[in-house]
C-alpha positions, 0 to 999 in steps of 0.5 A, a space after each residue: 534783426 541784427 544786420 551784423 549777423 547778415 550774410 554779406 551780398 555785394 553787388 559784384 557777386 550778384 552781377 557776377 552770377 547774373 552774367 553766368 546765368 544770362 550767358 549759360 541760357 543766352 538765347 533763351 533770355 533773349 528772346 524772352 525779353 523780346 517784347 520789352 527789347 521791341 518796345 524801348 526801340 520803337 519807343 526811342 523811335 517815337 520819342 525822336 519823332 516827337 522831340 523833332 516835332 516840338 523843335 520844329 514848332 518852336 521854329 528850331 531846324 536841327 539840319 542847320 546848326 547854326 541857325 538851331 542855335 540862333 533860335 534857341 538863343 533867342 528863345 532863352 532871351 525871350 523867357 528870361 525877359 518874359 517867363 510867362 512866355 515859357 508855356 509856349 515852348 514848353 513840350 506838350 502832348 495830346 490827351 490821346 498821346 498820353 493815354 497811349 503812353 500810359 497804356 504802353 508803360 503798363 503793358 511793357 511793366 507788367 511783361 517786365 514782372 512776368 519776365 522777372 519771375 521767369 528768371 527768378 524761376 530759372 536761377 532757382 531751377 537751372 533745369 526750368 524750361 523757359 516758355 517765351 510767350 507764356 512766361 512773358 504774359 504770365 502776369 495777365 493770367 487771373 493768378 497775378 493780374 489784379 495783384 500786379 496791377 494793385 501793387 504797380 499803382 500803388 508803388 507808383 504813387 509812393 515812388 512819385 510822391 518822394 520823387 516830388 518831395 525830392 530825389 532822394 526819398 524817391 530813390 530810397 523808396 524804390 530801394 525799399 519796396 522794389 522787391 514787392 513783386 517778387 515777394 507776392 510771386 512766392 506768396 502766389 506759389 504758397 496760396 492759390 488766391 492771395 488776399 488783399 491784406 496780404 498783397 498789401 503787406 508785401 510792401 512792409 516786408 520788401 522793406 525788411 528784406 532789403 534791410 541790410 543790403 540797400 547799399 548792395 542795391 544801389 549799387 546796382 542801380 548805378 550800374 543799371 544808370 551807366 548802362 541806360 546812359 551808354 544805350 541812350 547813345 546807341 538809339 536803345 539798340 543795346 537794349 537787346 542785352 542790356 534789358 535782360 541782363 538788368 532783368 537777371 541781376 534783378 532776380 538774382 538779388 532778390 533770391 540771394 537776399 531771401 536765402 539769406 534773411 532765411 537763413 538768419 531767421 532760421 538760426 
């Protein structure tokens, strides 16, 4: 497909339409995202607790900045003179904690996929009535569950491999394959059951879908990065609006790109 024939979809246009949908359905969209919002705030609390426990284990007390600075200097000097000692100061978690973090992260992701599906339906049909709990948890139904789990695991492996090789391949894979979950939703809407082969093919179709639009998607992710950095300074409290907004933007981006590609294919 010739990229020159594609309709231009700037990131600013996607953001504008996402904000319009968000403002018009502010209360419903906030409530729709309540589970991931609460998980982000609670997660930040426990991460701070783990971080403080780690510092305490190294003898660093944040209540005394000068003493903390001196202790960190001592640790730095020790690691520089004896690199093997770095293992004594690395951040460690127990196997039980790792399992809890993994399970919480997977649950969080699955809920976000369901929310993304709902926002896509809302963007397509302004009269769609959001069902707060049912829509948040829709991915846990037999219709989506195993396919989304399969995609989530494979997507994570691909992105992690890219990030391990170098940062840029990991980001590139996210841009290429991130639309596979929305494609699965549309496949499922056409067929009651979507086979493994069709599910796996969503990666290739996602790559084709975003061809010509990766720059717009990258700019969207840059905006997300800025918002998330600001959000960190509020101890995740801004997640109340940041998270629903980001979910809205991703749904709008998929729909606009899908329509643009369908328009070209139909010529």
